Phi, psi and omega in degrees: 000152178258154171300150175253167173279171184240152181216173185297324175300312175305307179308325181286316174301315174299319175305314176299313180300312193277339191062025173199167186293133175284150189242138161069028180287124180267316189196158166274114186264356180204135169237128184293157178301346178264008174094347182279144168303142177233332180223132173256145167260131181249146179292146181297338180224125187292178180296335185269007175099350183298119176292134182232090187272012174276094183294311183254128184235116183287128193236333192278127185299327178294324180285316184293323178295317186293321184297318180302311189294322175299319180295315186295328177286000184068033176303316177300327183288319175300315178296309180303321178294320179291321177301320180301332187239344190255109183295331181286326178286321174302320187285316183295318178295318171300316176303310184297324176290322181287323170301317184295316177299312179294330177289322183287308178302329173301327173283314174191125176284120178274355180082010180234158171256011180288130173243318182136154177073012182075004177301143002259359184265335184233159169245111188250324186209115175289338172305315181287317178297321179292311177309310181294325179286318177296324184284328181263341182103164190292348178272352186280311181222114182308309181299317178302316182295321181286326181290323174293323169302312179301316173304321176288316188272320181269327178266002175070021184264006181300124173088351173247283185274339179235149177305141178299327181269008171305134176308138188273171177308308187292321172306317189277358179081030181216157179276117176294349184257004183292347178253020187305311183303307182290334180293319181295320172304318185281332173289350177294000000 
């Protein structure tokens, strides 16, 4: 998926979503099916010079709320357990890390190999992985694709905040309801 331009109306919408003025926004990298900005592409260095290695930043409150619920439901732990033993997931995660780093370094090299979300060894932040998957599409980072599928299927965001044609949990080979008990606790 390609980045979209950003205009004053987009920046105002993102400011309302975040509850603060957005910093370092280069583009809207993902817009939800209902038209709202969902992910911004940010400069590797903020206007005040502060390094900001998070290339894709999740802004839509529906998505950020769902990412938080999924984190509380231990989705990251489930992903990390699989990452520890599955060589194909390790390869996918490393490739996603390297692509993210290359994309950010094409804008400005911060001299670090930190990318975000714990890549490539840990699964630390679903917000980053969801933003990355939505900005780049479902074939870029498996864990991000899975987290978006959970948000779509379990969180009821398919067709509003998430494209209707995003792969489903069933298509990705896992049960969207395996986290139900923890998810219900997180939703309270």
